[in-house]
C-alpha positions, 0 to 999 in steps of 0.5 A: 500500500505504501508503494502504491501511494508513493508511486501515485505521488511521483507520477504525472500520468493520470491513468497510472495515478488512478490505478495506484490509488485504487490498488491502495484503497483495495489493500486498505479495505481488505486489511482494515480491522472491522468490529461491528458496533451494533448487532441488530436482532429482530424480535416479533410476537405471533398470535393465531388471532392476528394476521397480515402483519409483515416485518419489512427488511429494514426492521419496520412493520407493515400494518396495512393488512392487519386483521385481528380475529376475536 
């Protein structure tokens, strides 16, 4: 990565400079340590009397087709 950045700083060729910076970015992305700060857990309750409630992939709920049987 250091050689890519150094090479990009030394060249005046725009195509070569872009390639070297791209290579450096890919190396940084691949080697960077990642630690998730949040782990999302989806919780929902179920009832045989309730239908039409859907959990949307963004973890919100869709209540437009809710039906409660008494």
